[in-house]
N, C-alpha and C positions, 0 to 999 in steps of 0.2 A: 898367294896365287892359287894354291890347291883348294882352299876353302871357297874361293870365287867359282872355280871350275866345278866343284861338287855342288854348290848351290845352284848353278846354272843347269846342271844335269838333273838335279832334283826338281827344279821348276819345270823343265821341259817334260819330265815324266808325269808330273801332276797335271799339266795342261793336256798331255796326250790321254791320260786317264779320264779327265773331264770330258774331252771330245768323244771318247769311246762310250762313256756312260750316257751322254746326250744322244748319241746316235742310236744306242740300244733302246733308250726311252722312246725315241721317235718311231722305232720299228714296232714297239708294243702298242702304240696307238692304233685303234681300229678306225676304218673309214667306211662310209656307206654310200650307196648310189640312191639319190632321192629324186623321184619323179613327181612333178606337179601337174595338176589338171585344174584350170580356172574356168568356172562356169557361171552363167547368169543364174541368180537365185530363182527368179520368177518363171523361167521357161527351160532351163537346163542347157541352153546353147553355149558354145565355147566363147570365151572372151579373148580376142587376138590382141597382141601388142601390149599386154598387161605387164607391168614391172613386178617381178617377184624378187624381194630383197631378203637375203638370209644374213642374220647376225648371230654369231656364237654368243652364248650367255655364260657369264662367270658363275661360280658357286653362290655368290651373294645375290644373284638375281639381276645384276646389271649387265647390259650388253657390252661386249668388247668393242674396241674402236674399229676392228676390221669387219668387213662385210663383203657380200657379193651380190650383184644385181643381174638377174636373168630376164629375158623377154619371152613371152609366150608366142607360139606360132599360130597359124590360122585355125588349128584344131584346139587352141587353148592349152597346149602342152609345152612344157620345158623340163629339163632335168640337169642334174649335176652329179658327177662321180667324184668322190673324194671329200665328202662331208664328214668331219670327225664326229665320233660318238659323243653323246651328251646333249645338254639342252640347246635348242636352236630357236631363235625368234624369227618368225616369218611375217613379213609385211607385204601386202599386195596393193598396188596402186593402178587404177585404170580410169581413163577419161569417162565421166558419166556414171561412176559408181562410188559407193562409200569406201573409204580406206579400210582394209582388213588387216588385223594383227592378232597373232596368237603364238604361244610358245609350244613347241613340240619336243619330245624326247627321242633323239635318234639312238636306237638301240638294236637295230637289225641291219644286215648287210644291204637289203633292198627295201626301200620304203616308197609308198605311193600316197601322196597327200592330195585330196580333192578340196578345193576352196570354192565356195559359192558366194559371189559378190551381190550385194543388195543395191537397189536404187537409192539415191539420196533421199533423206527424210526432211520434211519441213521443220523449220525451227519453231519452238514453243515460245509464244509471246504472251506476256502478262497483259498486253493491251488489246488482245483479241478476246471475244466471248468464247468460253469453254463450257458447253452445256453439261459436261460430266462433273464439273466442279459445283459443289453445293453452295447456296447463298449463305448458309451459316458459317461456312469456312472462310468467309471474306474478312472477318475480324482477326487481327493478329492474335496469336495464342497468349502473348504476354500482356494484353490489354486488361484493365481492371473492369469488373462488372459495374454497371451504372448504379449509383447510389441515389436514393431519394432523400430530399431534404427532410429533416425531422419535423414532425407535425407540431404546430403551435396551438396551445389551448387558448381560447378567448379569456380575457381577464375581467 
């Protein structure tokens, strides 16, 4: 009976120690206030109602499953307090613009990130004429050069 009681007390002490270490580790983690400004690339005007999605990134470069989505106001601004220091993947989506994505290093207590969105680009098609492409480049690189038949001498 005494051994069960001693094991229970030891277990509770270990759990309490683990909780204390976890809480102190959480207190050591630093957080930043990040402000975003989303603008049109071609004229510098703000983009309202754009989705700014933040994904924390692991050490191996893959994004974590968690994330947070913000919306810009009429001035193209949005912000969030409480972003943990470290790599952060930013993705911005807005109607009528190309999707934007880039990784940032959060390493200051206050950060301001300006994002310039571009208009959609046309797709490149092999079926359309492209004057910048040379005619000589039309042959595939692995094609064999043309061979002439051997000349035959009259007998």
